[in-house]
VOLUM-47330 format. One line per 5 residues: number of its first residue (from 1); their letters; for each residue x, y, z of N, C-alpha, C. Coordinates in steps of 0.1 Angstrom, whole numbers, m for minus. Layout:
residues N
NUM = A = X,Y,Z,X,Y,Z,X,Y,Z | ... $
***
This chain:
residues 401
1 = MARLL = 982,441,m1572,993,429,m1567,1007,434,m1559 | 1011,446,m1569,1022,451,m1567,1024,455,m1552 | 1013,465,m1552,1002,467,m1534,1003,459,m1527 | 1003,448,m1527,999,437,m1517,1012,431,m1511 | 1022,434,m1519,1037,431,m1516,1044,442,m1513 $
6 = QAPPK = 1037,455,m1509,1041,462,m1507,1052,465,m1490 | 1063,468,m1487,1072,467,m1471,1059,474,m1463 | 1060,468,m1454,1058,478,m1440,1063,489,m1433 | 1054,496,m1431,1060,507,m1423,1069,509,m1416 | 1082,519,m1417,1095,514,m1406,1091,523,m1392 $
11 = FHPSE = 1094,521,m1383,1094,530,m1375,1108,540,m1370 | 1106,549,m1363,1115,562,m1363,1123,556,m1353 | 1138,557,m1349,1144,553,m1338,1140,558,m1326 | 1137,572,m1325,1135,575,m1319,1119,564,m1310 | 1112,560,m1318,1098,555,m1312,1103,544,m1304 $
16 = WDIAN = 1114,538,m1313,1122,524,m1306,1128,527,m1297 | 1136,536,m1295,1137,537,m1281,1128,539,m1267 | 1114,546,m1274,1109,547,m1265,1097,536,m1261 | 1096,528,m1271,1095,513,m1270,1095,505,m1262 | 1110,505,m1267,1121,493,m1252,1121,501,m1240 $
21 = KMQCA = 1120,515,m1236,1119,520,m1223,1104,517,m1217 | 1095,516,m1224,1083,513,m1223,1083,504,m1218 | 1085,491,m1225,1088,476,m1220,1091,473,m1206 | 1104,486,m1206,1115,483,m1192,1103,483,m1182 | 1103,497,m1183,1093,500,m1173,1079,495,m1168 $
26 = STESQ = 1073,488,m1180,1062,479,m1179,1066,464,m1169 | 1079,464,m1176,1081,451,m1168,1090,454,m1151 | 1090,467,m1149,1096,466,m1133,1084,468,m1127 | 1078,475,m1136,1060,479,m1125,1053,467,m1124 | 1056,456,m1132,1050,438,m1131,1055,437,m1120 $
31 = KSRSE = 1068,434,m1122,1080,433,m1114,1073,433,m1100 | 1073,450,m1098,1077,453,m1083,1058,449,m1078 | 1049,451,m1083,1038,443,m1076,1033,431,m1075 | 1042,422,m1085,1043,408,m1079,1053,407,m1068 | 1067,413,m1065,1070,410,m1051,1062,413,m1040 $
36 = RMIAE = 1056,427,m1042,1049,434,m1032,1036,422,m1027 | 1033,411,m1042,1024,403,m1037,1029,391,m1029 | 1038,389,m1033,1045,379,m1028,1045,378,m1017 | 1054,392,m1008,1058,397,m999,1043,395,m987 | 1033,403,m995,1012,401,m988,1015,391,m985 $
41 = SRRLL = 1013,379,m998,1011,368,m994,1017,358,m982 | 1028,362,m977,1041,355,m973,1035,362,m959 | 1035,375,m957,1025,379,m947,1011,371,m939 | 1006,372,m950,995,369,m945,992,353,m944 | 999,343,m955,1001,330,m950,1008,330,m934 $
46 = DETEK = 1021,340,m932,1022,339,m913,1011,335,m904 | 1005,350,m912,994,357,m901,979,340,m902 | 980,343,m912,960,329,m911,968,318,m903 | 987,315,m907,988,299,m898,988,303,m885 | 992,313,m876,993,317,m860,980,319,m861 $
51 = TTQKT = 967,326,m867,959,327,m864,946,311,m864 | 953,306,m875,949,294,m877,953,282,m865 | 963,279,m861,973,276,m848,962,282,m839 | 964,289,m835,962,304,m825,943,292,m818 | 936,295,m828,922,293,m831,921,275,m828 $
56 = QSDVN = 929,269,m830,930,255,m834,930,249,m821 | 942,256,m815,944,255,m802,934,258,m791 | 931,271,m794,923,276,m783,907,266,m786 | 903,260,m792,892,251,m796,898,237,m787 | 907,233,m794,914,221,m781,911,222,m768 $
61 = KKIEQ = 917,236,m764,912,236,m751,895,241,m747 | 891,244,m754,875,246,m753,869,230,m751 | 876,223,m760,868,212,m764,875,202,m748 | 893,207,m742,890,200,m732,883,205,m719 | 881,219,m723,873,222,m705,860,216,m709 $
66 = RQEEV = 854,217,m720,838,209,m721,843,195,m720 | 849,185,m725,850,168,m718,852,174,m698 | 859,187,m695,861,179,m683,846,186,m676 | 837,200,m682,824,199,m679,817,190,m678 | 817,179,m688,807,169,m694,810,155,m680 $
71 = KFWKQ = 827,157,m679,828,151,m670,824,147,m654 | 823,162,m653,817,169,m636,804,168,m640 | 793,165,m648,779,168,m648,774,149,m649 | 785,142,m657,786,132,m658,785,124,m642 | 797,128,m635,800,120,m626,789,125,m614 $
76 = ELENK = 782,140,m613,769,142,m602,760,133,m607 | 755,129,m621,749,124,m621,746,107,m618 | 759,103,m622,762,91,m621,759,89,m599 | 767,98,m590,761,101,m576,752,97,m574 | 739,108,m579,727,105,m573,722,95,m581 $
81 = LEQIV = 720,89,m592,719,79,m596,724,66,m588 | 732,65,m579,739,55,m567,730,56,m561 | 724,67,m558,718,72,m542,704,71,m547 | 700,71,m555,680,69,m557,683,53,m556 | 693,48,m568,690,31,m571,689,26,m555 $
86 = HETEV = 701,29,m547,704,24,m532,690,29,m524 | 683,38,m527,670,39,m514,659,33,m523 | 655,35,m537,649,27,m544,654,12,m540 | 662,2,m537,665,m12,m527,663,m14,m511 | 664,2,m507,663,2,m497,642,3,m492 $
91 = LLTFK = 635,7,m503,622,6,m500,618,m4,m510 | 625,m12,m516,621,m26,m518,619,m36,m509 | 629,m33,m497,631,m41,m486,621,m37,m476 | 616,m27,m476,602,m22,m469,592,m29,m473 | 592,m24,m488,579,m33,m492,578,m46,m491 $
96 = IRLEK = 587,m51,m491,589,m68,m483,578,m72,m473 | 591,m62,m460,587,m60,m448,572,m57,m444 | 564,m45,m451,555,m45,m454,542,m54,m456 | 547,m62,m470,538,m72,m474,536,m84,m464 | 546,m88,m457,549,m99,m449,541,m91,m437 $
101 = SLESC = 544,m80,m434,539,m79,m417,523,m77,m423 | 515,m74,m435,501,m72,m439,495,m84,m443 | 505,m99,m442,500,m108,m448,498,m117,m431 | 508,m115,m419,507,m115,m408,495,m116,m398 | 490,m103,m407,477,m96,m393,469,m100,m399 $
106 = KEPLI = 469,m108,m413,453,m116,m419,449,m129,m408 | 455,m141,m402,457,m152,m391,448,m145,m378 | 456,m136,m372,457,m134,m361,438,m125,m362 | 433,m120,m374,421,m110,m375,411,m126,m374 | 414,m138,m382,405,m142,m382,400,m158,m373 $
111 = IARKC = 412,m159,m365,409,m162,m350,406,m152,m340 | 407,m139,m340,395,m131,m329,383,m130,m334 | 381,m138,m349,364,m132,m354,362,m146,m349 | 366,m156,m352,361,m174,m347,360,m173,m331 | 369,m165,m324,368,m163,m310,355,m158,m305 $
116 = LLNRQ = 356,m147,m315,338,m139,m309,327,m154,m314 | 331,m153,m327,323,m161,m333,313,m177,m323 | 327,m184,m321,328,m195,m307,317,m189,m291 | 325,m177,m294,317,m175,m280,300,m170,m280 | 294,m169,m293,282,m167,m291,272,m181,m288 $
121 = RRAGI = 280,m189,m289,277,m208,m284,276,m205,m269 | 282,m194,m260,279,m197,m247,264,m202,m246 | 258,m206,m232,248,m209,m228,244,m197,m221 | 228,m194,m214,223,m189,m205,232,m173,m197 | 231,m179,m185,238,m165,m180,254,m164,m186 $
126 = DLVHD = 258,m171,m190,271,m169,m194,272,m165,m207 | 259,m162,m216,262,m154,m226,264,m137,m227 | 273,m133,m216,276,m120,m211,285,m112,m224 | 283,m99,m223,295,m90,m231,303,m89,m220 | 313,m99,m217,321,m94,m204,335,m90,m211 $
131 = EVEQE = 345,m86,m203,358,m83,m206,362,m90,m215 | 367,m104,m219,369,m113,m229,362,m106,m242 | 352,m107,m243,344,m99,m256,349,m86,m259 | 353,m79,m250,354,m62,m254,365,m66,m258 | 376,m70,m252,392,m74,m262,391,m77,m271 $
136 = LVKEA = 385,m87,m273,385,m97,m286,380,m93,m297 | 369,m74,m292,362,m69,m305,377,m54,m308 | 383,m48,m294,388,m40,m294,400,m48,m305 | 406,m61,m302,415,m68,m308,412,m68,m322 | 402,m70,m331,400,m69,m343,396,m56,m347 $
141 = EVLQG = 392,m48,m340,394,m33,m345,413,m29,m350 | 417,m31,m337,431,m27,m343,434,m34,m352 | 435,m46,m353,440,m57,m364,435,m51,m377 | 425,m45,m379,416,m37,m391,427,m25,m393 | 424,m19,m380,431,m2,m385,444,m6,m388 $
146 = VIALL = 454,m17,m387,468,m21,m385,467,m22,m405 | 460,m32,m407,453,m39,m417,455,m26,m429 | 446,m16,m426,442,m6,m433,455,3,m438 | 461,8,m423,474,19,m424,485,12,m432 | 484,m5,m430,498,m10,m439,491,m10,m450 $
151 = GRTLE = 478,m11,m454,478,m9,m470,476,2,m474 | 477,14,m471,476,26,m472,496,30,m475 | 502,26,m462,516,27,m464,523,19,m472 | 517,7,m477,525,0,m491,518,7,m503 | 509,9,m506,503,22,m516,510,35,m519 $
156 = QTNEQ = 515,37,m510,525,52,m507,540,43,m511 | 543,32,m506,554,29,m509,556,27,m524 | 549,21,m526,548,14,m544,548,29,m553 | 543,41,m548,542,52,m555,555,60,m551 | 559,56,m539,580,66,m545,585,58,m548 $
161 = IRLNR = 585,41,m548,597,31,m562,590,37,m573 | 577,45,m578,577,43,m591,587,58,m598 | 583,64,m584,589,81,m584,604,80,m587 | 606,70,m577,623,67,m581,623,61,m591 | 620,53,m601,623,46,m612,622,60,m621 $
166 = SAKYN = 614,65,m620,611,77,m632,624,82,m630 | 629,88,m618,638,98,m619,655,90,m618 | 655,74,m617,665,68,m620,663,67,m640 | 654,70,m647,656,67,m657,659,83,m665 | 655,91,m659,658,103,m662,671,104,m660 $
171 = LEMDL = 678,102,m650,693,102,m648,700,95,m656 | 697,80,m662,699,73,m669,702,76,m683 | 689,81,m689,690,85,m702,702,102,m705 | 702,109,m688,707,122,m691,721,114,m691 | 728,101,m684,743,99,m682,744,93,m698 $
176 = KDKFT = 735,83,m704,733,81,m719,741,88,m727 | 732,100,m729,736,111,m739,746,117,m736 | 750,122,m723,768,126,m715,777,117,m719 | 773,102,m715,786,94,m721,789,96,m733 | 778,98,m747,778,96,m763,785,107,m759 $
181 = ALMID = 780,118,m757,789,138,m759,803,137,m757 | 805,124,m745,821,130,m741,825,117,m750 | 822,110,m757,829,100,m767,829,109,m779 | 819,117,m781,825,126,m794,834,131,m792 | 832,140,m778,843,152,m775,857,143,m775 $
186 = DYCAS = 858,135,m771,870,126,m769,875,123,m778 | 866,115,m790,867,120,m807,873,127,m813 | 872,142,m811,872,155,m816,885,158,m808 | 888,156,m798,899,160,m790,913,150,m795 | 913,140,m801,921,129,m812,923,134,m823 $
191 = LTNNT = 917,147,m829,916,149,m840,928,157,m845 | 938,155,m852,949,159,m855,945,169,m874 | 954,177,m875,954,179,m892,959,169,m901 | 968,159,m890,973,147,m899,962,140,m897 | 953,138,m891,947,124,m891,942,122,m904 $
196 = PDIRY = 938,109,m908,937,103,m920,922,103,m920 | 909,105,m915,895,102,m919,892,119,m915 | 900,126,m916,895,141,m918,886,145,m927 | 879,154,m932,871,155,m945,861,172,m947 | 857,175,m956,853,184,m956,836,177,m954 $
201 = ADNAV = 830,188,m950,814,182,m946,807,193,m947 | 796,189,m954,790,204,m957,779,206,m950 | 777,218,m950,767,223,m941,770,221,m925 | 785,219,m925,787,221,m909,786,226,m900 | 789,239,m904,787,251,m899,770,260,m890 $
206 = KIEGD = 764,252,m900,747,250,m901,744,252,m884 | 735,260,m879,732,253,m865,714,251,m865 | 712,240,m867,700,238,m868,692,246,m850 | 680,241,m855,670,243,m848,671,230,m833 | 674,222,m834,674,212,m819,687,217,m812 $
211 = FVSLE = 693,232,m815,707,231,m806,699,236,m795 | 704,236,m783,697,238,m770,711,253,m759 | 704,259,m754,715,267,m749,724,263,m740 | 741,265,m735,744,262,m723,737,263,m711 | 729,280,m707,725,272,m697,712,266,m694 $
216 = DWIDF = 706,259,m707,696,251,m711,699,239,m704 | 712,235,m708,718,225,m709,719,217,m693 | 726,231,m691,725,229,m674,718,227,m664 | 707,235,m671,692,234,m660,688,223,m666 | 687,215,m670,680,199,m676,689,190,m665 $
221 = SNINI = 702,192,m664,712,184,m656,704,186,m641 | 704,198,m639,701,204,m626,687,198,m621 | 681,197,m634,663,195,m633,665,179,m625 | 673,177,m632,674,161,m629,679,158,m618 | 689,162,m612,697,159,m599,686,168,m591 $
226 = EKADK = 677,177,m591,668,182,m583,658,175,m577 | 653,163,m592,642,155,m588,644,146,m580 | 661,136,m584,664,128,m577,664,135,m563 | 673,141,m563,669,143,m547,661,146,m537 | 653,153,m547,639,156,m540,629,137,m537 $
231 = QRNNS = 634,128,m547,628,116,m544,638,109,m532 | 647,107,m536,658,106,m523,656,112,m511 | 655,117,m508,650,125,m493,636,124,m489 | 625,122,m502,610,117,m493,614,99,m494 | 622,93,m502,621,79,m498,625,79,m483 $
236 = LALGA = 639,90,m480,645,88,m470,633,90,m455 | 626,100,m460,614,103,m450,605,88,m446 | 600,85,m459,589,76,m458,599,62,m454 | 608,59,m456,620,50,m451,615,47,m434 | 619,62,m427,617,66,m410,601,61,m408 $
241 = LIDGI = 593,67,m415,581,66,m417,572,50,m412 | 578,43,m426,578,29,m419,577,18,m411 | 597,26,m409,598,17,m397,595,19,m385 | 588,29,m382,583,32,m369,569,32,m371 | 559,29,m383,548,23,m383,550,10,m376 $
246 = LSQTR = 558,1,m383,558,m11,m383,557,m16,m369 | 569,m4,m363,572,m13,m351,563,m7,m340 | 555,0,m343,541,5,m335,529,1,m334 | 532,m7,m350,518,m16,m356,516,m29,m344 | 534,m34,m345,537,m48,m338,538,m44,m324 $
251 = NDMRK = 537,m38,m317,533,m34,m302,521,m34,m299 | 518,m28,m306,499,m26,m308,492,m35,m306 | 498,m48,m318,496,m61,m316,494,m72,m308 | 509,m63,m303,513,m77,m289,507,m71,m274 | 507,m60,m278,499,m54,m263,484,m57,m264 $
256 = QCEMV = 475,m56,m273,462,m64,m277,460,m76,m274 | 473,m82,m277,468,m96,m278,470,m102,m268 | 479,m97,m257,482,m99,m242,465,m97,m235 | 464,m86,m240,451,m82,m235,442,m96,m232 | 442,m98,m243,430,m107,m246,436,m120,m238 $
261 = NVAFR = 447,m123,m241,450,m134,m235,447,m135,m216 | 451,m127,m211,453,m123,m199,434,m124,m194 | 431,m115,m207,409,m115,m202,406,m133,m200 | 412,m140,m213,404,m151,m213,413,m158,m200 | 424,m160,m191,429,m161,m186,421,m164,m173 $
266 = NKVKE = 421,m148,m170,410,m146,m162,395,m151,m160 | 389,m150,m173,376,m152,m171,374,m171,m169 | 381,m180,m175,385,m193,m175,389,m195,m159 | 397,m189,m152,396,m187,m134,385,m186,m130 | 377,m176,m134,366,m170,m127,353,m181,m132 $
271 = VKDAK = 356,m188,m143,340,m200,m145,345,m209,m139 | 362,m211,m136,362,m225,m127,362,m222,m111 | 364,m209,m108,357,m211,m93,341,m209,m93 | 335,m204,m105,322,m205,m104,316,m219,m101 | 324,m225,m111,315,m242,m115,317,m249,m100 $
276 = HKLET = 332,m248,m93,335,m254,m82,329,m251,m73 | 321,m237,m71,312,m237,m61,299,m244,m63 | 291,m242,m75,282,m249,m79,287,m262,m75 | 294,m268,m81,295,m281,m75,292,m286,m62 | 302,m279,m54,301,m278,m39,285,m277,m33 $
281 = LLAMV = 274,m264,m41,263,m265,m39,257,m276,m44 | 263,m280,m53,252,m293,m56,255,m307,m47 | 264,m308,m49,271,m318,m34,259,m317,m22 | 255,m307,m16,252,m302,m7,235,m302,m9 | 232,m300,m16,217,m306,m23,216,m319,m27 $
286 = MDETA = 225,m327,m31,225,m340,m33,227,m346,m18 | 231,m340,m5,232,m347,4,222,m343,15 | 214,m331,11,204,m326,15,187,m335,15 | 190,m336,1,185,m344,m10,177,m362,m2 | 196,m364,2,192,m380,5,185,m380,18 $
291 = SQEKN = 192,m372,25,182,m365,40,169,m364,41 | 167,m358,32,152,m358,32,141,m371,30 | 149,m373,17,143,m390,13,142,m397,24 | 151,m399,29,155,m405,42,143,m407,51 | 137,m391,54,128,m385,63,116,m389,61 $
296 = IAALK = 115,m384,49,99,m392,39,94,m407,41 | 109,m414,39,103,m431,37,101,m432,56 | 110,m427,66,107,m425,84,91,m421,84 | 83,m412,75,76,m403,79,61,m415,73 | 64,m420,61,59,m427,55,54,m444,66 $
301 = KAIAD = 70,m447,66,71,m459,75,60,m458,91 | 63,m445,99,56,m439,109,37,m443,106 | 36,m434,98,26,m434,94,17,m449,93 | 25,m460,81,21,m473,81,17,m481,94 | 31,m475,103,29,m480,115,18,m480,124 $
306 = KEGPV = 10,m469,117,m2,m465,130,m15,m474,121 | m16,m481,115,m27,m482,109,m30,m497,120 | m25,m506,122,m28,m515,129,m33,m510,142 | m25,m502,150,m30,m499,163,m44,m491,159 | m50,m485,152,m63,m479,153,m70,m485,143 $
311 = KVAQT = m67,m493,139,m78,m503,135,m78,m512,146 | m69,m515,156,m77,m527,166,m84,m517,176 | m81,m505,177,m87,m499,187,m100,m491,184 | m101,m490,171,m115,m487,165,m124,m498,165 | m116,m512,160,m122,m527,163,m130,m529,176 $
316 = RLEAR = m121,m528,187,m129,m527,203,m139,m519,207 | m139,m505,197,m148,m495,204,m158,m499,192 | m158,m505,184,m174,m510,180,m177,m521,185 | m166,m530,191,m173,m543,194,m179,m538,210 | m174,m530,213,m178,m527,225,m190,m515,228 $
321 = NHRPN = m194,m515,213,m207,m507,210,m217,m516,214 | m217,m524,210,m228,m537,209,m229,m543,223 | m225,m537,233,m226,m543,247,m247,m537,248 | m249,m550,255,m261,m547,263,m268,m538,273 | m276,m529,271,m286,m524,282,m276,m517,292 $
326 = VELCY = m274,m520,299,m266,m507,311,m253,m513,309 | m249,m524,302,m235,m527,301,m227,m516,297 | m236,m507,287,m233,m497,274,m227,m485,281 | m218,m487,288,m211,m484,300,m199,m472,296 | m196,m460,301,m187,m453,298,m173,m457,306 $
331 = DTVQY = m169,m467,303,m162,m469,314,m146,m462,312 | m137,m467,324,m125,m464,318,m117,m469,303 | m123,m481,300,m118,m489,289,m125,m482,276 | m137,m475,276,m144,m468,266,m132,m458,267 | m134,m454,279,m127,m439,274,m114,m437,270 $
336 = RLISE = m103,m447,275,m91,m449,266,m89,m450,257 | m100,m456,251,m105,m465,242,m102,m453,230 | m111,m444,232,m115,m433,225,m101,m424,224 | m96,m420,238,m87,m416,235,m73,m424,230 | m71,m433,228,m64,m441,220,m64,m438,208 $
341 = VQEIT = m75,m440,203,m81,m435,187,m78,m419,182 | m84,m414,193,m81,m398,189,m68,m394,187 | m59,m398,196,m44,m398,198,m36,m399,182 | m40,m413,180,m36,m422,169,m39,m415,158 | m53,m413,153,m58,m401,142,m50,m390,140 $
346 = KNMQR = m49,m386,155,m43,m372,152,m26,m371,150 | m21,m381,152,m7,m387,148,m8,m387,131 | m18,m401,126,m17,m402,115,m19,m388,104 | m33,m381,116,m35,m369,107,m22,m357,102 | m12,m360,113,m2,m354,107,5,m355,95 $
351 = QSTLA = m4,m359,81,7,m362,69,10,m348,64 | 5,m335,71,8,m321,65,24,m324,64 | 28,m329,77,43,m324,75,52,m334,63 | 43,m346,61,54,m357,50,47,m348,41 | 36,m339,38,36,m332,22,44,m320,21 $
356 = QAETV = 48,m311,33,60,m303,34,72,m311,28 | 73,m320,37,83,m326,31,85,m334,17 | 77,m337,13,77,m340,m2,77,m328,m11 | 70,m316,m8,76,m302,m11,90,m297,m6 | 96,m301,m3,110,m290,0,117,m305,m10 $
361 = LKGLS = 113,m317,m9,122,m326,m19,121,m324,m27 | 110,m321,m35,108,m314,m50,114,m301,m54 | 115,m291,m42,122,m283,m44,135,m285,m41 | 143,m295,m38,156,m297,m35,164,m305,m55 | 152,m312,m53,152,m318,m71,155,m306,m83 $
366 = RRQLS = 144,m295,m78,142,m288,m92,158,m282,m89 | 160,m276,m74,175,m269,m72,184,m279,m79 | 187,m291,m77,194,m298,m80,202,m302,m100 | 182,m296,m107,186,m302,m119,192,m288,m124 | 186,m272,m116,190,m261,m120,206,m259,m116 $
371 = LEEEI = 212,m266,m106,226,m264,m103,232,m275,m116 | 227,m285,m119,233,m296,m131,231,m286,m140 | 222,m277,m148,225,m274,m160,234,m261,m158 | 232,m253,m148,241,m241,m149,257,m247,m148 | 263,m260,m143,273,m267,m142,275,m269,m155 $
376 = QVKEN = 263,m276,m164,268,m278,m175,271,m265,m185 | 265,m254,m182,266,m240,m190,281,m240,m186 | 285,m239,m173,299,m231,m169,306,m244,m177 | 309,m250,m180,317,m265,m185,317,m262,m201 | 306,m259,m209,302,m250,m224,310,m240,m225 $
381 = TLYID = 308,m228,m209,319,m222,m213,334,m222,m213 | 333,m232,m204,353,m234,m205,357,m242,m212 | 349,m249,m219,351,m257,m234,354,m249,m245 | 345,m233,m245,347,m225,m259,364,m218,m252 | 359,m212,m240,371,m204,m242,386,m208,m237 $
386 = EVLCM = 383,m221,m227,397,m228,m232,400,m239,m237 | 390,m246,m244,400,m255,m253,396,m248,m267 | 385,m241,m271,385,m237,m287,393,m226,m287 | 392,m212,m278,399,m202,m281,413,m203,m281 | 416,m200,m265,425,m208,m259,437,m210,m268 $
391 = QMRES = 433,m221,m272,445,m234,m278,445,m225,m292 | 434,m220,m298,437,m216,m313,444,m204,m309 | 443,m193,m302,455,m182,m299,466,m190,m297 | 470,m202,m293,481,m199,m291,490,m206,m302 | 486,m205,m319,489,m202,m328,496,m187,m332 $
396 = VYINS = 486,m176,m321,489,m163,m326,505,m159,m319 | 512,m155,m332,528,m148,m330,528,m135,m338 | 530,m126,m327,529,m113,m338,551,m116,m339 | 547,m115,m353,569,m113,m359,574,m100,m356 | 582,m100,m358,590,m86,m360,589,m83,m377 $
401 = F = 591,m76,m387,595,m76,m396,601,m62,m399 $
***
């Protein structure tokens, strides 16, 4: 117990002095290290502050530059979008013109075919493959060709409109993305160190696979613009082509329509002239028929008038043949009676003239019937050409679209 209460050992004064000196040296050393650390920290703080400010300023400039770059491409896209929209509207107008022009061709074609069908009802010699029919066939061929050409052009126009709308869609999607990107960069540009809603974001620095290179970004918009330019140029060329086709087809149809109308007018005049000549011949035949009928009547009357005298003469001869004996003499009376009978008989036997006259009359009757039939044929032709066809063709009008 006595040992436990024993006092601790005491140090020598020199040890105490050394210990104090060591405490002082250690404190001074720690203080120096602390001062150096403070100086280094201050330098580091100044350096990081300057670097951070510089970097943030550089980032702000980069954002500003990026905003200008996006705005530039956005403006380019908007210009191309405006152009392609305009050209699409122009093509839509051309499409309407093509549709109207195509629709307007149907009625003239129907009328041309009806004219050809009506003219099949011409009779006799008038059923001829004349100039009118040739021009009508040509008109039908021209109209069919125009319809086919306009149909193909309309299909081409519809396809070009589809391509324009596809290019327009690509531009709009690109513009939409550019607008969103610009909004995001505008938001980023507005952020400062004192903005309330700034925060830490996990994995913000991570670059995922969806990122594209700047070159690919530029190429993407460039391709959209080039496609839009290509479709715009194609639209301009197609518009000029459509305008030329509409003008040319309109001129071709008008020219051929007028050719048919001229042929109809000429044919009607020709048929009327022929009908007039036939009517003149018919009048002449009818006059001649009347004269021949009078001639036959006169011949028949002359023959009938000879029956009495010949009967008297023959009765006298018969009676004088019964004279008796020597009285049956060939005297002057007998001689003259015989001469009279022979003369009258001879005149009465000239009935061949009557037969010839009747034959001529029959020929005149046949000619009259033939002329009347031919005049009827011409009247039928005039009715078909002048009434049915020409009046129907008055409704044909080639519009400009």
